[in-house]
VMD Tcl script that draws the C-alpha trace (Angstrom):
set ca {
  {-0.04 0.02 0.02}
  {2.64 2.40 0.95}
  {4.56 1.63 -2.29}
  {1.46 2.50 -4.36}
  {0.95 5.80 -2.80}
  {4.67 6.54 -2.94}
  {4.66 5.75 -6.68}
  {1.61 7.91 -7.33}
  {3.19 10.83 -5.50}
  {6.55 10.54 -7.43}
  {4.72 10.26 -10.84}
  {2.74 13.36 -9.98}
  {5.93 15.23 -8.73}
  {7.87 14.35 -11.94}
  {5.05 15.28 -14.43}
  {4.70 18.59 -12.57}
  {8.47 19.12 -12.74}
  {8.50 18.48 -16.47}
  {5.76 21.03 -17.20}
  {7.67 23.63 -15.05}
  {10.78 22.95 -16.92}
  {8.93 23.95 -20.10}
  {8.00 27.16 -18.54}
  {11.54 27.73 -17.33}
  {12.81 27.19 -20.95}
  {10.36 29.87 -22.10}
  {11.66 32.06 -19.34}
  {15.38 31.55 -20.54}
  {14.24 32.06 -24.19}
  {12.63 35.41 -23.23}
  {16.14 36.43 -22.17}
  {18.29 34.77 -24.82}
  {16.03 35.52 -27.79}
  {16.73 39.34 -27.27}
  {19.99 41.16 -27.88}
  {19.81 43.31 -24.71}
  {22.79 45.48 -25.66}
  {21.02 46.39 -28.80}
  {17.81 47.18 -26.79}
  {19.94 49.32 -24.43}
  {21.42 51.30 -27.37}
  {18.25 51.55 -29.50}
  {16.08 52.91 -26.53}
  {19.02 55.06 -25.26}
  {18.90 53.76 -21.80}
  {20.82 55.15 -18.92}
  {23.46 53.17 -17.28}
  {21.21 52.58 -14.19}
  {18.43 51.24 -16.49}
  {20.94 49.05 -18.26}
  {22.21 47.63 -15.00}
  {18.56 47.03 -13.80}
  {17.95 45.00 -16.96}
  {21.03 42.94 -16.48}
  {20.05 42.22 -12.87}
  {16.70 41.27 -14.00}
  {18.11 38.93 -16.71}
  {20.39 37.23 -14.08}
  {17.81 36.95 -11.40}
  {17.03 33.21 -12.02}
  {20.24 31.64 -13.50}
  {19.25 28.07 -12.98}
  {16.00 25.99 -12.76}
  {16.37 25.66 -8.94}
  {16.32 29.29 -8.21}
  {13.58 29.94 -10.65}
  {11.46 27.03 -9.27}
  {11.64 28.11 -5.71}
  {9.61 31.18 -6.69}
  {7.28 29.75 -9.38}
  {6.87 26.12 -8.33}
  {3.11 26.81 -7.45}
  {2.24 28.80 -10.50}
  {4.86 28.42 -13.20}
  {3.22 30.82 -15.73}
  {3.34 33.77 -13.31}
  {6.95 34.55 -14.39}
  {5.57 36.30 -17.53}
  {3.67 38.97 -15.71}
  {6.37 39.30 -13.12}
  {9.12 39.70 -15.69}
  {7.43 42.08 -18.08}
  {5.85 44.27 -15.45}
  {9.33 44.66 -14.01}
  {10.66 45.41 -17.49}
  {8.09 48.10 -17.97}
  {8.99 49.59 -14.65}
  {12.66 49.82 -15.67}
  {12.00 51.18 -19.17}
  {9.14 53.45 -18.37}
  {5.88 53.18 -20.19}
  {6.79 54.95 -23.49}
  {10.01 53.01 -24.06}
  {8.31 49.82 -23.05}
  {5.75 50.26 -25.85}
  {8.66 50.93 -28.35}
  {10.27 47.84 -27.02}
  {7.10 45.67 -27.54}
  {6.58 47.09 -31.19}
  {10.16 46.47 -32.14}
  {10.84 43.05 -30.52}
  {7.40 41.51 -30.21}
  {5.61 43.11 -33.18}
  {3.45 45.13 -30.85}
  {2.11 42.23 -28.95}
  {2.35 41.83 -25.23}
  {5.32 39.59 -24.45}
  {3.32 38.01 -21.61}
  {0.90 36.71 -24.34}
  {3.66 35.82 -26.73}
  {5.31 33.41 -24.14}
  {1.93 32.26 -22.83}
  {0.40 31.04 -26.05}
  {-1.01 27.53 -25.99}
  {-0.23 27.21 -22.29}
  {-2.64 25.73 -19.89}
  {-0.05 25.70 -17.12}
  {-1.47 26.49 -13.69}
  {-5.17 25.81 -14.32}
  {-4.32 22.52 -16.00}
  {-1.96 21.18 -13.29}
  {-4.32 22.64 -10.55}
  {-7.23 20.48 -11.98}
  {-4.94 17.39 -12.21}
  {-3.84 17.79 -8.57}
  {-7.60 18.35 -7.50}
  {-8.53 15.11 -9.39}
  {-5.64 13.19 -7.83}
  {-6.60 14.29 -4.21}
  {-10.34 13.45 -4.85}
  {-9.36 10.10 -6.14}
  {-7.20 9.60 -2.99}
  {-10.04 10.81 -0.75}
  {-12.41 8.21 -2.37}
  {-9.73 5.45 -1.95}
  {-9.20 6.17 1.80}
  {-12.98 6.34 2.43}
  {-13.39 2.95 0.78}
  {-10.42 1.49 2.80}
  {-11.82 2.87 6.15}
  {-15.30 1.48 5.30}
  {-13.73 -2.09 4.93}
  {-11.41 -1.76 7.99}
  {-13.46 0.19 10.38}
  {-12.67 3.61 11.57}
  {-9.56 4.29 13.68}
  {-7.46 1.41 12.29}
  {-4.45 2.32 10.13}
  {-3.09 -1.05 9.32}
  {-1.68 0.05 6.02}
  {0.55 2.65 7.59}
  {2.24 0.51 10.28}
}
mol new
graphics top color blue
foreach p $ca { graphics top sphere $p radius 0.5 }
foreach p [lrange $ca 0 end-1] q [lrange $ca 1 end] { graphics top cylinder $p $q radius 0.2 }
display resetview
């Protein structure tokens, strides 16, 4: 019994990690697909703004640091990153940035296309826990309440 539950938990954990790594790959592409030195030059950014962009781009250098922040809601990085970028650039330069590098589209949408991320995994998780609840109720019905023979 313990092995079955442990296996189910591990499968759920690995499938969730796989989905999150796809989001992390999108996050990394959102940095590597842009020539930031050119953005800084084209938008005539100050040294302080350039430094803030470099700090933003280096914030999560690996999956583990990124995952600590976005493990629960992996798609949230898009809003966080681009609202921070808008704050650094200012509204006018951010609009110019979007037009030039994202064809006028919101980068949050560009990297969020065809993603069911958080809602999809939350539904899977809810379904798993409902099934577990049914299973335990069924087990307790047969063994009587208060007996935990499976866990000894």
